[in-house]
C-alpha positions in Angstrom: -2.4 -8.0 4.7 -5.0 -10.5 3.4 -4.0 -10.0 -0.3 -0.4 -10.2 0.5 -0.9 -13.5 2.6 -2.9 -14.7 0.1 -0.1 -13.9 -2.2 2.1 -15.7 -0.4 0.8 -18.8 -0.1 -0.2 -19.3 -3.1 3.6 -18.6 -4.0 4.7 -21.5 -1.5 1.4 -24.2 -2.9 3.1 -23.2 -6.3 6.2 -23.6 -5.5 5.5 -27.0 -3.8 3.5 -28.4 -6.4 4.1 -30.8 -8.2 3.7 -29.4 -11.5 6.2 -27.1 -10.4 9.7 -27.2 -12.7 12.1 -28.7 -10.8 16.0 -26.5 -10.9 18.5 -29.6 -12.1 21.5 -29.3 -14.4 21.0 -29.3 -18.0 16.8 -28.9 -16.4 15.3 -26.2 -15.8 17.0 -23.2 -14.1 15.7 -21.4 -11.2 14.6 -17.8 -13.1 12.7 -20.9 -15.9 10.8 -22.6 -12.4 9.9 -19.0 -11.0 8.1 -17.7 -14.0 6.1 -20.8 -13.9 5.0 -20.0 -10.4 4.4 -15.4 -11.0 2.4 -16.9 -13.4 0.4 -19.4 -11.2 0.2 -16.5 -8.7 -0.7 -13.5 -11.3 -4.2 -13.2 -10.1 -3.7 -12.9 -6.7 -0.2 -10.5 -7.3 -2.7 -8.4 -9.5 -4.8 -8.1 -6.8 -2.3 -7.5 -4.1 -1.0 -4.5 -6.1 -4.5 -2.9 -6.4 -4.5 -3.1 -2.8 -1.1 -1.6 -2.4 -2.5 1.1 -4.4 -5.6 1.6 -2.6 -3.7 2.3 0.3 -1.6 4.1 -1.1 -3.8 7.1 -1.7 -5.5 6.5 1.6 -2.1 7.6 2.9 -1.6 10.6 0.6 -5.4 11.6 1.0 -5.0 11.4 5.2 -1.7 13.7 4.9 -3.6 16.4 2.6 -6.2 15.9 5.4 -3.6 16.7 7.6 -2.3 19.1 6.2 -5.6 21.2 5.6 -6.6 20.5 9.6 -3.2 22.4 10.3 -4.1 25.1 8.5 -7.1 25.5 9.5 -5.5 25.5 13.4 -3.2 28.0 12.2 -5.9 30.1 10.4 -7.9 29.9 14.1 -4.9 30.7 16.2 -4.4 33.9 13.6 -7.9 35.2 14.0 -7.8 34.8 18.0 -4.6 36.6 17.6 -6.5 39.6 15.9 -9.2 39.9 18.3 -6.9 40.3 21.7 -4.7 42.9 20.0 -7.8 44.9 18.9 -9.5 43.6 22.7 -12.3 42.6 21.7 -14.5 39.3 22.7 -14.7 37.0 19.5 -18.3 37.1 17.8 
């Protein structure tokens, strides 16, 4: 979130800057202005993208751990059932 807010603040600052190209008929286009603003914020955009990738990797790792814990839980239930059917107690 910090990276997103820093990037958004920098975009607004660049867009409202006096140096920002002003869109006008016969002058700069919106695309040119947008490209200029993006150029001013490219380092923060990189930081934002990097933070997003790290968050997504952590979410993927969490999903793997949850799946593994579910497997362990299922195996534990199977072992309990096997002991119950055999009529013995767990060691």
